[in-house]
C-alpha positions in Angstrom: -18.3 4.1 6.6 -14.7 4.1 7.6 -12.7 1.3 6.2 -10.2 -0.2 8.5 -7.0 -1.9 7.8 -6.4 -5.0 10.0 -3.5 -6.8 10.7 -3.5 -10.3 9.3 -4.7 -12.4 12.2 -5.8 -14.5 9.2 -5.9 -11.8 6.7 -4.3 -8.6 5.7 -7.4 -7.0 4.6 -9.3 -3.5 4.4 -12.8 -4.4 6.2 -16.0 -2.1 6.4 -17.5 -2.0 9.9 -20.9 -2.4 10.6 -23.3 0.4 9.5 -23.8 1.5 12.8 -20.1 2.6 13.4 -19.9 6.1 11.5 -17.0 8.1 11.3 -16.7 10.6 13.8 -17.4 13.4 11.3 -21.3 12.5 11.8 -22.4 15.6 14.0 -22.6 14.1 17.8 -23.7 16.3 20.6 -21.9 19.0 21.2 -21.2 18.3 24.8 -19.9 14.7 23.7 -17.6 15.7 20.8 -14.2 14.6 21.0 -13.0 15.7 17.7 -12.9 19.1 18.2 -9.8 18.7 21.1 -7.5 16.3 19.7 -4.8 15.0 20.2 -5.9 13.9 23.7 -4.6 11.7 26.2 -7.2 9.8 29.2 -5.9 8.0 32.0 -7.1 6.3 35.1 -6.2 3.3 37.4 -8.5 0.4 36.8 -9.2 -2.5 39.2 -6.6 -5.5 39.0 -7.4 -9.0 40.5 -3.6 -10.0 41.3 -2.0 -6.4 41.3 -2.7 -2.8 43.0 -4.2 -1.4 40.2 -3.9 -1.5 36.5 -2.8 1.9 34.8 -4.2 2.9 31.6 -3.4 5.6 29.3 -5.3 5.9 25.9 -4.3 8.6 23.3 -6.4 9.7 20.6 -5.0 11.5 17.4 -7.0 13.3 14.9 -5.8 11.0 12.2 -8.1 8.3 14.0 -5.1 6.2 15.0 -5.2 5.5 18.9 -2.3 4.5 21.5 -3.3 2.3 24.6 -0.7 1.7 27.1 -1.5 -0.6 30.5 1.0 -1.0 33.1 0.4 -2.9 36.4 1.2 -1.4 39.4 2.7 -4.1 41.6 2.6 -2.7 45.0 1.5 0.9 47.0 5.0 2.6 46.4 4.6 2.5 42.5 6.6 -0.3 41.1 5.6 -0.9 37.7 5.6 -4.2 35.3 6.2 -4.3 31.7 3.6 -2.1 29.8 1.1 -4.0 27.4 0.7 -1.6 24.6 -2.0 -1.5 21.7 -2.1 0.4 18.4 -4.9 0.9 16.0 -7.8 2.9 14.6 -10.5 4.8 16.7 -14.2 5.5 15.7 -17.0 7.4 17.2 -20.6 6.1 17.0 -23.3 8.3 14.9 -24.9 9.4 18.1 -21.6 10.5 19.4 -22.0 8.6 22.8 -19.6 5.7 22.4 -16.0 5.5 21.0 -14.6 1.8 19.4 -11.1 0.9 19.3 -9.6 -1.6 17.0 -6.2 -2.4 17.3 -3.7 -4.0 14.7 -4.2 -7.2 16.6 -8.0 -7.3 16.0 -8.5 -6.6 19.5 -11.6 -4.5 20.4 -12.4 -1.9 23.3 -15.6 0.1 23.7 -15.8 3.5 26.0 -18.9 5.4 26.9 -18.4 9.2 26.0 -19.6 10.9 29.0 -18.4 14.0 28.0 -15.0 15.6 26.0 -13.0 15.2 29.1 -14.2 11.7 30.6 -14.3 8.3 29.1 -15.7 5.3 30.8 -14.5 1.4 29.9 -17.2 -0.8 28.9 -17.4 -4.5 29.1 -19.6 -7.2 27.9 -20.6 -8.2 31.3 -21.3 -5.4 34.1 -18.1 -5.2 36.1 -16.3 -3.1 38.6 -14.2 -1.2 35.9 -17.5 -0.1 34.5 -17.7 2.7 36.9 -14.0 3.9 36.6 -13.8 7.1 34.5 -10.9 7.8 32.4 -10.0 11.7 32.9 -8.5 14.0 30.0 -4.8 14.9 31.2 -3.3 18.5 30.7 -0.5 16.8 28.6 0.4 14.2 26.4 2.6 11.5 27.6 5.8 10.3 25.7 4.6 6.7 24.8 6.8 4.6 22.4 4.6 1.4 21.9 6.0 -1.8 20.6 4.3 -2.7 17.5 4.1 -5.8 14.8 3.0 -4.4 11.7 2.5 -5.6 8.3 3.5 -3.1 5.1 5.9 -2.3 2.1 9.4 -1.2 2.6 10.5 1.6 -0.2 12.8 4.4 -0.3 11.8 7.9 -1.5 12.5 11.8 -0.8 12.1 11.2 2.8 14.4 8.6 3.1 13.7 4.9 4.1 10.0 4.3 4.7 7.7 1.6 5.7 4.0 1.9 4.5 2.2 0.5 7.2 -1.1 -1.4 6.3 -2.9 -1.4 9.5 -2.2 2.6 10.3 -2.7 3.5 6.7 0.4 5.8 6.4 4.0 5.8 5.9 6.5 5.9 8.9 9.9 6.9 8.5 12.5 3.8 9.1 14.4 5.3 12.3 17.0 2.9 12.5 16.8 -0.3 14.4 19.0 -3.6 14.1 16.1 -4.9 12.0 16.9 -2.6 9.2 19.2 -4.5 7.1 16.8 -8.1 7.3 14.2 -5.3 6.1 16.1 -4.1 3.0 16.8 -7.6 2.5 13.1 -8.6 2.9 12.5 -6.2 0.2 14.8 -7.7 -2.2 11.8 -10.4 -2.8 10.2 -7.7 -4.9 9.1 -4.3 -4.4 5.4 -5.2 -3.6 6.5 -8.1 -1.1 4.6 -7.8 2.2 6.8 -7.6 5.3 5.8 -8.3 8.9 8.1 -6.3 11.2 8.4 -5.8 14.9 9.7 -2.5 16.2 8.9 0.4 18.3 6.6 3.3 17.1 8.0 7.0 17.5 6.6 10.6 17.0 9.4 12.5 15.2 9.8 16.0 15.7 8.7 18.5 13.0 11.3 20.6 11.2 10.9 23.6 8.8 10.9 21.5 5.7 8.7 18.6 7.2 5.4 18.4 9.5 5.8 16.0 12.7 6.2 12.6 11.3 5.8 9.2 12.6 9.1 6.9 12.5 9.6 3.3 13.5 12.6 1.6 14.7 13.0 -1.7 13.5 13.6 -4.9 15.9 13.6 -7.5 13.5 11.7 -8.9 10.2 9.1 -11.4 11.1 7.6 -12.7 7.9 7.9 -11.9 3.9 4.8 -12.5 1.9 5.7 -11.9 -1.9 2.4 -13.1 -2.9 0.0 -10.9 -0.6 -0.9 -7.3 -0.2 -2.8 -5.0 2.4 -5.9 -5.7 0.3 -5.4 -9.6 0.0 -5.1 -12.2 2.9 -2.3 -13.5 4.5 -3.7 -16.7 5.6 -3.3 -17.5 9.2 -3.0 -21.3 10.3 -5.8 -22.4 12.8 -4.7 -22.3 16.3 -6.4 -25.5 17.1 -5.3 -29.1 15.7 -2.1 -27.2 13.8 1.3 -28.8 14.7 3.2 -25.7 16.2 7.2 -26.6 15.8 9.3 -24.6 18.2 11.9 -22.3 16.6 12.6 -19.7 19.3 12.8 -20.0 23.2 13.2 -17.3 25.5 14.3 -15.3 22.7 17.5 -17.3 21.4 16.6 -19.4 17.8 16.2 -23.2 18.4 18.9 -25.0 16.4 17.6 -28.0 14.3 19.5 -31.1 15.2 19.6 -33.7 12.2 17.8 -36.8 12.5 16.0 -35.6 15.7 12.3 -34.4 15.9 11.9 -31.0 17.0 9.8 -29.9 20.1 6.5 -29.3 19.0 2.6 -28.5 20.7 -0.6 -29.1 19.4 -3.9 -27.7 21.0 -6.9 -30.1 20.8 -10.6 -28.9 20.4 -11.5 -30.6 24.1 -8.9 -28.4 25.8 -6.2 -31.0 25.8 -2.7 -30.0 24.9 -0.3 -32.6 23.4 3.0 -32.3 22.3 7.1 -33.3 22.3 10.0 -31.7 24.2 12.7 -33.0 22.1 12.9 -36.1 24.4 9.4 -36.7 26.0 6.0 -36.9 24.7 4.2 -34.3 26.6 0.6 -33.7 27.8 -1.9 -31.0 29.4 -4.9 -29.0 29.5 -5.3 -25.2 28.1 -8.1 -22.8 28.6 -8.6 -19.9 25.7 -10.6 -16.6 26.3 -10.1 -14.7 23.1 -6.3 -13.4 23.1 -6.0 -15.0 26.9 -4.2 -18.2 27.2 -3.4 -20.3 30.2 -1.6 -24.1 30.1 -1.9 -26.0 33.1 -1.6 -29.8 34.4 1.6 -30.6 32.5 2.9 -34.0 32.3 5.4 -35.8 30.2 6.9 -39.4 29.8 10.4 -39.9 32.0 12.5 -41.1 29.1 16.1 -39.9 29.5 18.2 -38.1 26.9 21.6 -36.8 27.2 21.6 -32.8 27.2 17.9 -32.5 26.7 17.3 -31.6 30.5 17.7 -27.9 30.2 15.5 -27.4 27.0 12.7 -29.4 28.6 13.1 -27.3 32.0 12.7 -24.2 29.7 9.9 -25.3 27.3 7.8 -26.1 30.5 8.5 -23.0 32.3 7.3 -20.9 28.9 4.3 -23.2 28.5 3.3 -22.7 32.4 4.0 -19.0 32.1 1.9 -18.3 29.0 -1.0 -15.8 29.5 -1.6 -14.7 26.0 -1.2 -16.1 22.4 -0.7 -14.1 19.2 -0.9 -15.7 15.3 0.7 -13.8 12.7 0.5 -16.2 9.4 2.0 -19.3 9.9 3.8 -18.2 13.2 2.3 -18.8 17.1 3.9 -16.6 19.8 3.3 -17.4 23.5 3.6 -14.3 26.1 3.2 -13.9 29.5 0.9 -11.4 31.3 3.2 -8.2 30.7 3.6 -9.3 26.7 6.9 -10.3 27.2 7.7 -13.0 24.5 8.2 -16.7 26.1 8.3 -18.9 22.8 7.8 -18.7 19.0 6.5 -21.6 17.0 6.3 -22.6 13.3 3.1 -24.1 12.0 4.3 -27.5 10.2 2.9 -30.5 8.2 1.9 -33.4 10.5 4.6 -36.1 10.6 3.8 -39.3 9.1 
């Protein structure tokens, strides 16, 4: 069975899938085999409730890595929203009829393998999307997905490398404004596990090297000196944790001495409570997997000099939230196009 390296949504672990999921080396029916013709890309326009269509591109590589991109088509002339990317590992069931994707975020998708050139998305409940077929394209698109990965930084004969736990391979560090921070993070020790955000590249082959994957490092998110790819990084639970605001609209939030930081807390009964930096706040939320919507926000009416702009931006970020991501003790809220609206860090309850 394939051992998948998972992103630490509560763990950095190598997990073994259920015995019903086997490597594609098991011989499926010839007409359903995907593995003889990889790499490959499949694409289709899927139904969308609030847009013209959701364009999906799925690339499968022979090393069992996939790249999945979805882009909203906003109108009939083809205006596109921000792409939503996922990267991870793929498997084919033992009978050769079903493809399973598992992203480094822990999300899963299933596709029926109708043939080596057609894939059909499957959902837990019958939906219109189940009748849509992704068709094999004649060529691979250039997709450079935004990713968040855990791994180790080191230098070698190939230069600077990032050993990505989830993808089980070395990525060549191909620049980016976060490289210096990555080097500094590695100073915590050669075995320090680092979470980075960046852009995945496919580097061209040379006469000395075959084609390699690269990583443009945007920023370092966390450093865990005591963790490893085989040992869990403990995620804080979403519910009942006090999440203190540390970043809003991409800008770090400065701490004010003697003043409490803004925070939110999700209650198990669907209520949201928090503090804006001036006023107590309350509302409700609804969670569906990695989907999250916040509504019915209300706050007390205390006046605090200089706090009005922060309160407005904080409220807008919460109202615009559609997805959530956990990374150790860090929570990110994102909109429907995966743009990061706010970032929080878990903090102890105040006395």
